[in-house]
C-alpha positions in Angstrom: -36.0 61.3 -35.1 -32.3 61.4 -34.6 -31.5 62.7 -31.1 -28.8 64.9 -32.6 -31.5 67.0 -34.2 -33.3 67.7 -30.9 -32.4 71.4 -30.7 -33.5 74.7 -32.1 -30.7 76.7 -33.7 -30.8 80.4 -34.6 -28.3 82.4 -36.7 -26.9 85.5 -35.0 -25.2 88.3 -37.0 -25.7 91.3 -34.7 -28.6 92.8 -36.7 -31.8 93.8 -35.0 -33.6 91.2 -37.1 -31.4 88.3 -36.0 -31.9 89.3 -32.3 -35.7 89.3 -32.8 -35.4 85.9 -34.5 -33.3 84.7 -31.5 -36.0 85.7 -29.1 -38.6 83.9 -31.2 -36.3 80.8 -31.3 -36.0 80.9 -27.5 -39.8 80.9 -27.1 -40.1 78.0 -29.7 -37.4 76.0 -27.8 -39.3 76.5 -24.6 -42.6 75.4 -26.2 -41.0 72.3 -27.6 -38.8 71.6 -24.5 -35.6 71.7 -26.5 -32.2 73.4 -26.0 -31.4 76.6 -27.9 -28.2 76.9 -29.9 -26.9 80.3 -31.0 -24.6 80.3 -34.0 -22.5 83.1 -35.4 -20.7 82.4 -38.7 -17.8 84.1 -40.4 -15.8 85.0 -37.3 -13.0 83.3 -35.4 -14.5 80.3 -33.5 -14.6 80.1 -29.7 -15.3 77.1 -27.5 -19.1 76.4 -27.2 -20.3 78.1 -24.0 -23.4 77.2 -22.0 -25.4 80.1 -20.8 -25.9 81.7 -18.3 -22.4 80.7 -17.4 -21.0 83.2 -19.9 -17.6 84.5 -18.8 -16.0 86.8 -21.3 -12.2 86.7 -20.8 -10.5 89.9 -19.7 -9.5 92.1 -22.6 -11.9 90.5 -25.0 -14.7 92.7 -26.4 -18.1 91.2 -26.1 -19.4 90.0 -29.5 -22.9 90.1 -30.8 -23.1 86.4 -29.9 -22.0 87.1 -26.3 -24.6 89.9 -26.0 -27.4 87.8 -27.4 -26.6 84.9 -25.2 -26.6 87.0 -22.0 -29.8 88.8 -23.0 -31.6 85.5 -23.7 -30.4 83.9 -20.5 -32.0 86.7 -18.5 -35.2 86.6 -20.5 -35.4 82.8 -20.4 -33.6 81.6 -17.3 -34.9 78.0 -17.5 -33.7 77.5 -21.1 -30.6 75.5 -21.9 -28.6 77.9 -24.2 -25.4 77.0 -26.1 -23.5 79.7 -28.0 -20.9 78.9 -30.7 -19.1 80.8 -33.4 -17.4 79.6 -36.6 -15.2 81.0 -39.3 -17.2 79.0 -41.9 -19.1 81.4 -44.2 -22.7 82.0 -43.4 -24.5 79.8 -46.0 -22.6 76.5 -45.5 -22.4 77.0 -41.7 -26.2 77.5 -41.5 -26.9 74.6 -43.8 -24.8 72.3 -41.6 -26.5 73.6 -38.5 -29.9 73.0 -40.0 -29.0 69.4 -40.7 -28.2 69.0 -37.0 -31.3 70.8 -35.7 -35.0 70.2 -35.4 -35.6 73.7 -36.6 -33.3 76.5 -37.9 -34.5 80.1 -37.2 -33.3 83.1 -39.2 -34.3 86.7 -39.6 -36.0 87.3 -42.9 -34.8 90.9 -43.1 -31.4 92.5 -42.5 -29.5 89.3 -42.3 -26.4 91.2 -43.6 -23.6 90.6 -41.1 -21.7 88.6 -43.7 -19.7 90.4 -46.4 -20.8 89.9 -49.9 -24.5 89.1 -49.3 -27.4 91.3 -50.2 -30.1 91.9 -47.7 -32.1 88.7 -47.0 -30.1 86.6 -49.5 -28.5 84.4 -46.8 -31.9 83.5 -45.3 -33.4 82.9 -48.7 -30.6 80.6 -49.9 -30.5 78.6 -46.7 -34.3 78.1 -46.6 -34.2 77.0 -50.3 -31.5 74.4 -49.6 -31.7 73.3 -45.9 -32.4 69.6 -45.1 -34.7 70.5 -42.2 -37.3 73.2 -41.4 -36.3 76.8 -41.5 -38.4 79.5 -39.8 -38.0 83.0 -41.1 -38.9 85.8 -38.6 -39.5 89.4 -39.6 -37.8 92.3 -37.8 -39.9 93.7 -34.9 -41.6 90.4 -34.2 -42.8 90.6 -30.5 -44.1 87.8 -28.2 -47.6 89.3 -28.2 -47.7 89.2 -32.0 -48.2 85.4 -31.9 -51.1 85.6 -29.4 -54.7 86.8 -29.5 -55.4 90.2 -28.1 -55.9 89.7 -24.3 -59.4 90.3 -22.9 -60.8 90.5 -19.3 -57.4 91.6 -17.9 -55.6 88.5 -19.1 -51.8 89.1 -19.1 -50.5 89.4 -22.7 -48.1 86.4 -22.2 -51.0 84.2 -21.2 -53.5 85.0 -23.9 -54.3 82.2 -26.3 -52.1 81.7 -29.3 -53.2 82.7 -32.8 -53.8 79.7 -35.1 -51.1 78.0 -37.2 -51.8 78.0 -41.0 -50.6 75.2 -43.2 -50.5 75.5 -47.0 -51.1 71.9 -48.3 -51.1 70.4 -51.8 -53.3 67.4 -51.5 -51.8 65.9 -54.7 -48.4 65.8 -52.9 -49.1 65.5 -49.2 -46.0 64.9 -47.1 -45.8 63.6 -43.6 -42.9 65.8 -42.7 -44.9 68.9 -43.6 -48.2 67.9 -42.0 -46.5 66.6 -38.9 -44.5 69.9 -38.4 -47.7 71.9 -38.6 -49.6 69.7 -36.2 -46.7 69.7 -33.8 -46.6 73.5 -34.0 -50.3 73.8 -33.3 -50.1 71.3 -30.4 -47.2 72.9 -28.7 -49.2 76.2 -28.7 -52.5 74.5 -27.7 -54.1 76.4 -30.7 -56.0 75.6 -33.8 -54.6 74.5 -37.1 -56.0 76.0 -40.3 -55.2 73.8 -43.3 -55.6 75.6 -46.7 -55.5 73.9 -50.1 -55.7 76.0 -53.3 -56.3 74.7 -56.8 -56.7 76.0 -60.3 -57.8 74.6 -63.7 -56.0 75.2 -67.0 -57.4 78.0 -69.0 -60.0 76.9 -71.6 -60.6 78.6 -74.9 -63.5 81.1 -74.6 -63.4 81.3 -70.8 -62.4 84.4 -68.9 -59.0 84.1 -67.2 -59.1 82.6 -63.7 -62.8 81.6 -64.1 -63.4 77.8 -64.4 -66.4 76.2 -65.9 -69.1 76.0 -63.2 -69.8 72.2 -63.6 -66.2 71.3 -63.9 -65.3 73.6 -60.9 -67.9 72.1 -58.6 -66.9 68.5 -59.4 -63.2 69.2 -59.0 -63.6 71.2 -55.8 -65.8 68.4 -54.2 -63.0 65.9 -55.0 -60.4 68.2 -53.4 -62.4 68.5 -50.2 -62.7 64.7 -50.1 -59.0 64.1 -50.5 -58.1 66.8 -48.0 -60.4 65.3 -45.4 -59.0 61.8 -46.0 -55.4 63.1 -45.8 -55.9 64.8 -42.5 -58.0 62.1 -40.9 -55.1 60.0 -39.4 -53.5 63.2 -38.1 -56.7 64.2 -36.4 -56.6 60.9 -34.5 -53.0 61.4 -33.6 -53.7 65.0 -32.3 -57.2 64.7 -31.0 -57.0 67.9 -28.9 -56.0 70.0 -31.9 -58.9 71.9 -33.5 -58.5 71.5 -37.3 -60.1 73.8 -39.8 -60.1 72.6 -43.4 -60.5 75.0 -46.4 -60.4 74.5 -50.2 -60.4 77.6 -52.3 -59.9 78.3 -56.0 -57.0 80.4 -57.0 -53.2 80.7 -56.6 -51.6 79.8 -53.2 -49.6 82.9 -52.7 -52.7 85.2 -52.6 -54.8 83.0 -50.3 -52.0 82.0 -47.9 -50.9 85.6 -47.6 -54.5 86.5 -46.7 -54.7 83.7 -44.2 -51.4 84.7 -42.6 -52.8 88.0 -41.4 -54.6 86.2 -38.6 -52.0 83.6 -37.9 -49.2 83.1 -35.4 -47.2 80.9 -37.8 -47.5 80.1 -41.5 -46.2 76.6 -42.6 -45.4 75.9 -46.3 -43.6 73.1 -48.0 -40.6 72.9 -50.3 -40.2 69.7 -52.4 -36.7 68.4 -52.5 -37.3 66.5 -55.7 -38.4 67.6 -59.2 -41.8 69.0 -59.8 -43.9 71.4 -57.8 -45.8 71.3 -54.5 -47.3 73.7 -52.0 -45.7 77.1 -52.3 -42.3 75.9 -53.6 -41.0 73.6 -56.3 -37.9 71.6 -57.2 -35.0 72.2 -54.9 -35.5 75.9 -54.5 -38.3 78.3 -53.6 -41.1 79.1 -56.0 -42.7 82.4 -56.7 -45.4 81.9 -54.1 -42.9 81.0 -51.4 -40.8 84.1 -52.2 -43.9 86.3 -52.0 -45.0 84.8 -48.6 -41.5 85.1 -47.1 -41.3 88.8 -48.1 -44.9 89.8 -47.3 -46.4 87.5 -44.6 -47.2 89.3 -41.4 -46.2 86.3 -39.3 -43.1 84.0 -39.1 -42.9 81.5 -42.0 -41.8 77.9 -41.6 -40.4 76.4 -44.8 -40.4 72.6 -44.5 -38.5 70.4 -47.0 -40.1 67.2 -48.1 -39.9 64.6 -50.9 
């Protein structure tokens, strides 16, 4: 991987959602032992500042970027934080930042600090076009939301992490997508739940959504075999990661949304070529991806792949 991408970047616009996303990004940077970069677009640029050495010049009002940098430096004192602003409009600035980062993090609601954009449109457009993974974090996301409920007096910040869920199309497996999910699970020392969904074309005389029993059993058995073979080398690469495989009949949006209710992170793919894969298709986001981004109860990572 290009060393220039070894950073986690988060978009800051002053909204509550972007601040919640920034806190999630700080935790992710700590888990992956990476620096955190804060980026505010659409305002006059200032020189990049490393935090906690934030020194706002006399007479200058603290910006949302300044406030976020100071708050994060107190909450994560060991984290290397760099804050930067740019006059470049939100979408092109964030797309450029994504290309230079290992992960770009955005709030999936309320990202409205840039004139002319509807609620959430910046995050959606960037996640549909970015060259590297984009994680969308809902407003109100708290550190304890990504962990199991503590028992036996265990402090909330030491409880085990909830599993990572990966939506995978075994007909178009991608190393970038699978590798991101395994890395995410390994950095949390948690399990990885890999879910593949499949359907059959409707046949005349059959009820909608109900495949022929013989055809269904044969096809499903084949899907299980391919999924197991696809994940086998990754199991060897990540021997300490507990991997759960699941093949279900139906559409991905429904089953992945259901799986996300017990997850700390949902990982889906976006193909950058033509065709359809995972929860997205072509160079944009498919209907399933849109549904998951809007309704998943955990952060959603959109990983581009060929």
